[in-house]
C-alpha positions, -999 to 999 in steps of 0.1 A, spaced: -90 528 680 -123 507 666 -123 518 628 -88 507 628 -89 473 646 -118 462 620 -95 472 593 -70 457 602 -89 424 604 -106 427 570 -71 418 552 -76 377 569 -116 377 561 -126 356 526 -125 320 517 -92 296 513 -87 260 516 -62 238 536 -46 200 535 -61 181 562 -37 156 573 -54 120 578 -55 111 617 -67 144 628 -102 158 635 -111 184 610 -121 204 649 -87 206 659 -75 222 620 -103 246 623 -88 259 658 -55 257 651 -58 278 621 -79 302 642 -53 303 667 -26 312 643 -47 340 627 -49 353 657 -17 353 667 -11 369 630 -35 396 636 -26 409 669 8 409 664 36 417 682 34 439 715 57 467 716 61 498 739 37 525 735 51 559 721 44 572 763 68 553 775 104 568 772 134 545 792 171 558 791 196 532 794 231 538 816 251 563 801 228 589 799 219 600 828 198 583 858 172 558 845 140 573 841 108 560 830 80 580 819 44 568 815 18 585 801 -16 572 814 -34 571 780 -10 553 757 -2 529 787 -41 518 789 -41 512 749 -12 487 756 -12 458 745 1 441 774 -27 460 799 -59 461 773 -52 425 759 -52 417 722 -74 435 700 -91 403 688 -101 372 712 -120 351 689 -124 352 650 -154 336 629 -134 306 610 -163 281 595 -153 252 578 -171 233 550 -181 199 536 -158 183 562 -135 153 566 -132 129 588 -106 119 614 -92 91 591 -96 112 552 -72 139 540 -72 165 516 -88 197 504 -112 213 535 -125 250 523 -120 272 555 -141 308 557 -127 339 582 -152 366 593 -174 374 559 -160 347 541 -187 323 559 -217 337 536 -198 327 507 -187 298 525 -226 286 530 -234 292 493 -206 270 484 -215 242 509 -254 248 492 -245 242 454 -242 214 435 -206 212 429 -187 178 424 -159 168 447 -128 147 436 -115 119 452 -86 91 453 -97 59 470 -67 39 478 -80 -6 481 -72 -37 488 -82 -72 479 -81 -97 499 -99 -92 536 -131 -73 542 -138 -50 577 -167 -46 596 -160 -9 586 -143 -12 554 -112 3 558 -82 -8 570 -87 0 607 -119 -25 612 -118 -56 624 -113 -83 597 -149 -102 591 -140 -120 559 -106 -131 538 -108 -142 502 -89 -147 469 -77 -123 443 -57 -139 415 -89 -140 395 -97 -98 397 -79 -86 367 -77 -45 353 -106 -52 327 -129 -69 353 -123 -38 379 -129 -18 350 -165 -30 341 -175 -36 374 -169 8 378 -181 11 339 -217 -4 353 -212 14 391 -210 46 365 -239 40 345 -261 36 375 -248 65 395 -258 82 364 -301 71 358 -299 84 400 -283 117 386 -311 119 358 -338 108 382 -330 131 410 -324 164 391 -361 168 382 -350 180 346 -368 164 312 -345 147 299 -362 158 267 -356 195 266 -334 218 255 -323 227 291 -314 194 301 -294 195 268 -273 229 278 -269 219 319 -255 186 307 -229 203 281 -216 229 308 -219 202 337 -249 219 357 -267 188 354 -274 178 391 -301 163 422 -323 194 430 -322 195 469 -312 163 491 -303 130 472 -288 98 479 -250 101 470 -242 102 438 -211 93 416 -208 114 384 -173 99 375 -147 67 378 -124 53 366 -86 29 376 -55 50 379 -32 22 396 -34 -17 397 -10 -37 414 -31 -66 431 -40 -65 457 -35 -25 457 -57 -2 433 -61 30 433 -95 48 421 -105 85 414 -139 98 410 -160 126 414 -192 125 433 -221 146 451 -236 149 486 -211 118 492 -197 109 525 -163 93 536 -179 61 548 -202 58 519 -170 62 495 -150 32 520 -182 10 511 -182 17 476 -142 2 473 -158 -34 495 -186 -32 474 -168 -36 444 -149 -63 458 -179 -84 463 -189 -77 424 -155 -88 417 -163 -124 440 -136 -112 459 -136 -87 488 -118 -52 497 -112 -28 522 -100 10 518 -69 21 524 -73 57 519 -91 85 511 -87 115 497 -99 141 486 -84 165 459 -106 187 445 -140 205 465 -158 234 437 -132 257 424 -105 247 452 -76 219 445 -52 203 467 -25 224 448 -40 254 462 -43 241 498 -21 256 523 -1 228 546 5 228 583 37 249 579 19 276 568 -15 285 584 1 315 592 -18 353 587 0 364 566 0 334 543 -40 329 546 -42 366 536 -22 363 500 -38 330 493 -76 346 503 -62 375 480 -48 349 451 -86 334 451 -107 367 452 -80 378 416 -88 345 400 -123 347 412 -127 386 390 -108 371 365 -133 344 354 -162 365 355 -181 371 322 -174 407 310 -208 427 308 -230 429 280 -224 462 258 -248 490 262 -272 493 236 -270 524 211 
């Protein structure tokens, strides 16, 4: 029974990602996913082989019970699995939305490895010129209002270029690699150049994707960020433009190898869909592995 139960659980162990909606705490997302997986793994209870019911038309109603099989019935012993280990990677605060990586069972080890890796994450930020708040978002208390008629897309892009240049210098400083070495060149080409150990948040890419004053949209790649830091970036951009700006939305579109296209939405948080997504990720990971070098003759 124990071996069958373990095998039954193995098919939902691994890594996958979900889409966290705004206004929901990540802990509630994790708990809901755990509940859905447990419901799917435990299955719907049914009558055991030792229980036989004869209905009307076939003689008197009889009930034959087998004590051993009845003791193993889910309605008697309860569900096989009462709790599973569900971990969350790089978290999102309640106001943010987007890709949230989840690890189930044995998937928590590669989840921790992903958490420790120096991999970038992509975000889409939406902002609005004309006001500043105490928490850099539209939900905060307004502390200042300003005009924004003088702000143009060209001016915004120049500010982003200066900001990206400053972050590029910070990336080189915290990478602990000699910039004149071949190793640094190869790491920069492959995209592996990154901070060693702890570092402040670093923006590795930043561009404008939408500009209709007072509203604007940015796409960026970053390391070691928090969502509050990203909102503060929008605030500082407004100050550099001699105006004010607040962040109206933070949406993560990629976390390492996981993208928003792969993320399961709320209606897909079932054990069957999770298992299918984990299998697809494992298959794609195997296919992306480099082939072993041929053995020497």
